[in-house]
PyMOL commands that place a pseudoatom at each C-alpha (Angstrom):
pseudoatom trace, name=CA, resn=MET, resi=1, chain=A, elem=C, hetatm=0, pos=[-9.771, -3.586, 11.440]
pseudoatom trace, name=CA, resn=ASN, resi=2, chain=A, elem=C, hetatm=0, pos=[-7.756, -4.287, 14.618]
pseudoatom trace, name=CA, resn=GLU, resi=3, chain=A, elem=C, hetatm=0, pos=[-8.201, -1.391, 17.060]
pseudoatom trace, name=CA, resn=SER, resi=4, chain=A, elem=C, hetatm=0, pos=[-4.442, -0.820, 17.306]
pseudoatom trace, name=CA, resn=ALA, resi=5, chain=A, elem=C, hetatm=0, pos=[-3.757, -1.320, 13.579]
pseudoatom trace, name=CA, resn=ILE, resi=6, chain=A, elem=C, hetatm=0, pos=[-3.083, 1.698, 11.400]
pseudoatom trace, name=CA, resn=LEU, resi=7, chain=A, elem=C, hetatm=0, pos=[-4.231, 1.260, 7.808]
pseudoatom trace, name=CA, resn=LEU, resi=8, chain=A, elem=C, hetatm=0, pos=[-1.745, 2.582, 5.227]
pseudoatom trace, name=CA, resn=THR, resi=9, chain=A, elem=C, hetatm=0, pos=[-2.601, 3.489, 1.654]
pseudoatom trace, name=CA, resn=ASN, resi=10, chain=A, elem=C, hetatm=0, pos=[-0.943, 5.460, -1.120]
pseudoatom trace, name=CA, resn=ILE, resi=11, chain=A, elem=C, hetatm=0, pos=[-4.266, 6.801, -2.413]
pseudoatom trace, name=CA, resn=ASP, resi=12, chain=A, elem=C, hetatm=0, pos=[-6.193, 9.776, -1.033]
pseudoatom trace, name=CA, resn=SER, resi=13, chain=A, elem=C, hetatm=0, pos=[-9.099, 7.809, 0.444]
pseudoatom trace, name=CA, resn=VAL, resi=14, chain=A, elem=C, hetatm=0, pos=[-9.989, 4.367, 1.737]
pseudoatom trace, name=CA, resn=PRO, resi=15, chain=A, elem=C, hetatm=0, pos=[-12.591, 2.679, -0.459]
pseudoatom trace, name=CA, resn=GLY, resi=16, chain=A, elem=C, hetatm=0, pos=[-15.752, 1.934, 1.503]
pseudoatom trace, name=CA, resn=LYS, resi=17, chain=A, elem=C, hetatm=0, pos=[-14.703, 4.145, 4.414]
pseudoatom trace, name=CA, resn=THR, resi=18, chain=A, elem=C, hetatm=0, pos=[-15.390, 7.775, 5.310]
pseudoatom trace, name=CA, resn=ILE, resi=19, chain=A, elem=C, hetatm=0, pos=[-12.740, 10.142, 6.615]
pseudoatom trace, name=CA, resn=VAL, resi=20, chain=A, elem=C, hetatm=0, pos=[-14.235, 11.639, 9.772]
pseudoatom trace, name=CA, resn=GLU, resi=21, chain=A, elem=C, hetatm=0, pos=[-11.198, 13.447, 11.158]
pseudoatom trace, name=CA, resn=HIS, resi=22, chain=A, elem=C, hetatm=0, pos=[-8.040, 14.894, 9.628]
pseudoatom trace, name=CA, resn=PHE, resi=23, chain=A, elem=C, hetatm=0, pos=[-4.859, 15.152, 11.730]
pseudoatom trace, name=CA, resn=GLY, resi=24, chain=A, elem=C, hetatm=0, pos=[-2.441, 16.401, 9.084]
pseudoatom trace, name=CA, resn=LEU, resi=25, chain=A, elem=C, hetatm=0, pos=[1.034, 15.368, 8.015]
pseudoatom trace, name=CA, resn=VAL, resi=26, chain=A, elem=C, hetatm=0, pos=[2.844, 12.556, 9.815]
pseudoatom trace, name=CA, resn=GLN, resi=27, chain=A, elem=C, hetatm=0, pos=[6.366, 11.512, 9.049]
pseudoatom trace, name=CA, resn=GLY, resi=28, chain=A, elem=C, hetatm=0, pos=[9.170, 9.190, 9.942]
pseudoatom trace, name=CA, resn=ALA, resi=29, chain=A, elem=C, hetatm=0, pos=[12.810, 9.217, 8.901]
pseudoatom trace, name=CA, resn=THR, resi=30, chain=A, elem=C, hetatm=0, pos=[16.013, 7.306, 9.380]
pseudoatom trace, name=CA, resn=ILE, resi=31, chain=A, elem=C, hetatm=0, pos=[19.560, 7.840, 8.190]
pseudoatom trace, name=CA, resn=ARG, resi=32, chain=A, elem=C, hetatm=0, pos=[21.616, 4.727, 7.635]
pseudoatom trace, name=CA, resn=ALA, resi=33, chain=A, elem=C, hetatm=0, pos=[25.121, 3.865, 6.530]
pseudoatom trace, name=CA, resn=LYS, resi=34, chain=A, elem=C, hetatm=0, pos=[26.568, 0.512, 5.567]
pseudoatom trace, name=CA, resn=HIS, resi=35, chain=A, elem=C, hetatm=0, pos=[29.777, -1.052, 6.810]
pseudoatom trace, name=CA, resn=ILE, resi=36, chain=A, elem=C, hetatm=0, pos=[32.927, -0.269, 4.797]
pseudoatom trace, name=CA, resn=GLY, resi=37, chain=A, elem=C, hetatm=0, pos=[33.080, -3.949, 3.775]
pseudoatom trace, name=CA, resn=THR, resi=38, chain=A, elem=C, hetatm=0, pos=[29.664, -3.661, 2.148]
pseudoatom trace, name=CA, resn=ASP, resi=39, chain=A, elem=C, hetatm=0, pos=[30.817, -0.577, 0.229]
pseudoatom trace, name=CA, resn=THR, resi=40, chain=A, elem=C, hetatm=0, pos=[33.890, -2.452, -0.979]
pseudoatom trace, name=CA, resn=LEU, resi=41, chain=A, elem=C, hetatm=0, pos=[31.837, -5.429, -2.136]
pseudoatom trace, name=CA, resn=ALA, resi=42, chain=A, elem=C, hetatm=0, pos=[29.364, -3.076, -3.818]
pseudoatom trace, name=CA, resn=SER, resi=43, chain=A, elem=C, hetatm=0, pos=[32.218, -1.436, -5.737]
pseudoatom trace, name=CA, resn=LEU, resi=44, chain=A, elem=C, hetatm=0, pos=[33.301, -4.842, -7.022]
pseudoatom trace, name=CA, resn=LYS, resi=45, chain=A, elem=C, hetatm=0, pos=[29.702, -5.723, -7.936]
pseudoatom trace, name=CA, resn=ASN, resi=46, chain=A, elem=C, hetatm=0, pos=[29.518, -2.521, -9.997]
pseudoatom trace, name=CA, resn=ILE, resi=47, chain=A, elem=C, hetatm=0, pos=[32.275, -3.923, -12.189]
pseudoatom trace, name=CA, resn=ILE, resi=48, chain=A, elem=C, hetatm=0, pos=[30.700, -7.336, -12.800]
pseudoatom trace, name=CA, resn=GLY, resi=49, chain=A, elem=C, hetatm=0, pos=[27.035, -6.321, -12.480]
pseudoatom trace, name=CA, resn=GLY, resi=50, chain=A, elem=C, hetatm=0, pos=[24.168, -7.691, -10.433]
pseudoatom trace, name=CA, resn=GLU, resi=51, chain=A, elem=C, hetatm=0, pos=[22.060, -6.771, -7.432]
pseudoatom trace, name=CA, resn=LEU, resi=52, chain=A, elem=C, hetatm=0, pos=[23.727, -4.956, -4.549]
pseudoatom trace, name=CA, resn=LYS, resi=53, chain=A, elem=C, hetatm=0, pos=[22.113, -7.117, -1.865]
pseudoatom trace, name=CA, resn=GLY, resi=54, chain=A, elem=C, hetatm=0, pos=[23.682, -5.235, 1.041]
pseudoatom trace, name=CA, resn=TYR, resi=55, chain=A, elem=C, hetatm=0, pos=[22.084, -2.008, -0.166]
pseudoatom trace, name=CA, resn=THR, resi=56, chain=A, elem=C, hetatm=0, pos=[18.779, -3.725, -0.898]
pseudoatom trace, name=CA, resn=LYS, resi=57, chain=A, elem=C, hetatm=0, pos=[18.707, -4.947, 2.710]
pseudoatom trace, name=CA, resn=LEU, resi=58, chain=A, elem=C, hetatm=0, pos=[19.719, -1.489, 3.967]
pseudoatom trace, name=CA, resn=LEU, resi=59, chain=A, elem=C, hetatm=0, pos=[16.839, 0.189, 2.117]
pseudoatom trace, name=CA, resn=GLN, resi=60, chain=A, elem=C, hetatm=0, pos=[14.323, -2.436, 3.284]
pseudoatom trace, name=CA, resn=GLU, resi=61, chain=A, elem=C, hetatm=0, pos=[15.374, -1.937, 6.913]
pseudoatom trace, name=CA, resn=SER, resi=62, chain=A, elem=C, hetatm=0, pos=[15.242, 1.840, 6.429]
pseudoatom trace, name=CA, resn=ARG, resi=63, chain=A, elem=C, hetatm=0, pos=[11.716, 1.721, 4.933]
pseudoatom trace, name=CA, resn=GLU, resi=64, chain=A, elem=C, hetatm=0, pos=[10.516, -0.393, 7.850]
pseudoatom trace, name=CA, resn=GLU, resi=65, chain=A, elem=C, hetatm=0, pos=[12.050, 1.946, 10.457]
pseudoatom trace, name=CA, resn=ALA, resi=66, chain=A, elem=C, hetatm=0, pos=[10.754, 5.144, 8.797]
pseudoatom trace, name=CA, resn=THR, resi=67, chain=A, elem=C, hetatm=0, pos=[7.283, 3.617, 8.380]
pseudoatom trace, name=CA, resn=SER, resi=68, chain=A, elem=C, hetatm=0, pos=[7.239, 2.487, 12.006]
pseudoatom trace, name=CA, resn=ARG, resi=69, chain=A, elem=C, hetatm=0, pos=[8.090, 6.014, 13.173]
pseudoatom trace, name=CA, resn=MET, resi=70, chain=A, elem=C, hetatm=0, pos=[5.403, 7.526, 10.941]
pseudoatom trace, name=CA, resn=ILE, resi=71, chain=A, elem=C, hetatm=0, pos=[2.804, 5.061, 12.279]
pseudoatom trace, name=CA, resn=GLU, resi=72, chain=A, elem=C, hetatm=0, pos=[3.762, 5.835, 15.874]
pseudoatom trace, name=CA, resn=GLN, resi=73, chain=A, elem=C, hetatm=0, pos=[3.282, 9.556, 15.251]
pseudoatom trace, name=CA, resn=ALA, resi=74, chain=A, elem=C, hetatm=0, pos=[-0.161, 8.891, 13.726]
pseudoatom trace, name=CA, resn=ARG, resi=75, chain=A, elem=C, hetatm=0, pos=[-1.120, 6.632, 16.639]
pseudoatom trace, name=CA, resn=GLN, resi=76, chain=A, elem=C, hetatm=0, pos=[-0.197, 9.369, 19.132]
pseudoatom trace, name=CA, resn=LEU, resi=77, chain=A, elem=C, hetatm=0, pos=[-2.537, 11.749, 17.295]
pseudoatom trace, name=CA, resn=GLY, resi=78, chain=A, elem=C, hetatm=0, pos=[-5.422, 9.264, 17.506]
pseudoatom trace, name=CA, resn=ALA, resi=79, chain=A, elem=C, hetatm=0, pos=[-5.477, 8.331, 13.816]
pseudoatom trace, name=CA, resn=ASN, resi=80, chain=A, elem=C, hetatm=0, pos=[-6.435, 4.890, 12.552]
pseudoatom trace, name=CA, resn=ALA, resi=81, chain=A, elem=C, hetatm=0, pos=[-5.245, 5.381, 8.961]
pseudoatom trace, name=CA, resn=ILE, resi=82, chain=A, elem=C, hetatm=0, pos=[-2.576, 7.159, 6.958]
pseudoatom trace, name=CA, resn=ILE, resi=83, chain=A, elem=C, hetatm=0, pos=[-3.459, 8.109, 3.400]
pseudoatom trace, name=CA, resn=ASN, resi=84, chain=A, elem=C, hetatm=0, pos=[-1.242, 9.368, 0.560]
pseudoatom trace, name=CA, resn=VAL, resi=85, chain=A, elem=C, hetatm=0, pos=[1.772, 7.486, 1.944]
pseudoatom trace, name=CA, resn=ARG, resi=86, chain=A, elem=C, hetatm=0, pos=[5.003, 8.323, 0.107]
pseudoatom trace, name=CA, resn=PHE, resi=87, chain=A, elem=C, hetatm=0, pos=[8.705, 7.552, 0.463]
pseudoatom trace, name=CA, resn=ALA, resi=88, chain=A, elem=C, hetatm=0, pos=[11.679, 9.716, -0.434]
pseudoatom trace, name=CA, resn=THR, resi=89, chain=A, elem=C, hetatm=0, pos=[15.400, 9.112, -0.238]
pseudoatom trace, name=CA, resn=SER, resi=90, chain=A, elem=C, hetatm=0, pos=[18.388, 11.389, -0.253]
pseudoatom trace, name=CA, resn=SER, resi=91, chain=A, elem=C, hetatm=0, pos=[22.113, 11.107, 0.199]
pseudoatom trace, name=CA, resn=VAL, resi=92, chain=A, elem=C, hetatm=0, pos=[23.230, 13.008, 3.286]
pseudoatom trace, name=CA, resn=ALA, resi=93, chain=A, elem=C, hetatm=0, pos=[26.909, 12.023, 3.377]
pseudoatom trace, name=CA, resn=LYS, resi=94, chain=A, elem=C, hetatm=0, pos=[29.280, 9.697, 1.562]
pseudoatom trace, name=CA, resn=GLY, resi=95, chain=A, elem=C, hetatm=0, pos=[27.948, 6.223, 2.271]
pseudoatom trace, name=CA, resn=ALA, resi=96, chain=A, elem=C, hetatm=0, pos=[24.890, 7.422, 4.221]
pseudoatom trace, name=CA, resn=ALA, resi=97, chain=A, elem=C, hetatm=0, pos=[21.323, 7.857, 3.013]
pseudoatom trace, name=CA, resn=GLU, resi=98, chain=A, elem=C, hetatm=0, pos=[18.104, 9.148, 4.521]
pseudoatom trace, name=CA, resn=LEU, resi=99, chain=A, elem=C, hetatm=0, pos=[14.814, 7.395, 3.946]
pseudoatom trace, name=CA, resn=PHE, resi=100, chain=A, elem=C, hetatm=0, pos=[11.760, 9.539, 4.681]
pseudoatom trace, name=CA, resn=ALA, resi=101, chain=A, elem=C, hetatm=0, pos=[8.172, 8.258, 4.920]
pseudoatom trace, name=CA, resn=TYR, resi=102, chain=A, elem=C, hetatm=0, pos=[5.234, 10.646, 5.064]
pseudoatom trace, name=CA, resn=GLY, resi=103, chain=A, elem=C, hetatm=0, pos=[1.483, 10.751, 4.672]
pseudoatom trace, name=CA, resn=THR, resi=104, chain=A, elem=C, hetatm=0, pos=[-1.726, 12.255, 6.001]
pseudoatom trace, name=CA, resn=ALA, resi=105, chain=A, elem=C, hetatm=0, pos=[-3.081, 10.926, 9.303]
pseudoatom trace, name=CA, resn=VAL, resi=106, chain=A, elem=C, hetatm=0, pos=[-6.856, 10.529, 9.429]
pseudoatom trace, name=CA, resn=ARG, resi=107, chain=A, elem=C, hetatm=0, pos=[-9.592, 8.746, 11.344]
pseudoatom trace, name=CA, resn=ILE, resi=108, chain=A, elem=C, hetatm=0, pos=[-11.857, 6.624, 9.189]
pseudoatom trace, name=CA, resn=GLU, resi=109, chain=A, elem=C, hetatm=0, pos=[-15.154, 4.842, 9.847]
for i in range(1, 109): cmd.bond("trace and resi %d" % i, "trace and resi %d" % (i + 1))
show_as sticks, trace
zoom trace
């Protein structure tokens, strides 16, 4: 594993590795809103059906940003892995959503 890389997993261990240090919860969050034009197009798409590509892109960007922030927090603690990684979303205002990434920072060998 690259010395600067942080391994991410959604299970509670890393097969073949031993957890030698536990740093606790790490997290990253972002709140995003789309342009009014995207909301208008999404409303029209709701009528005819299909994927809301603007929102798909918004959530992908949000996951990447929240994950990046979580990884940075783990790196600052000295971790080289994050186990039990989870994502949560919530609506915080009309047209704005929070994406929250969290997990347990550990050092593995």
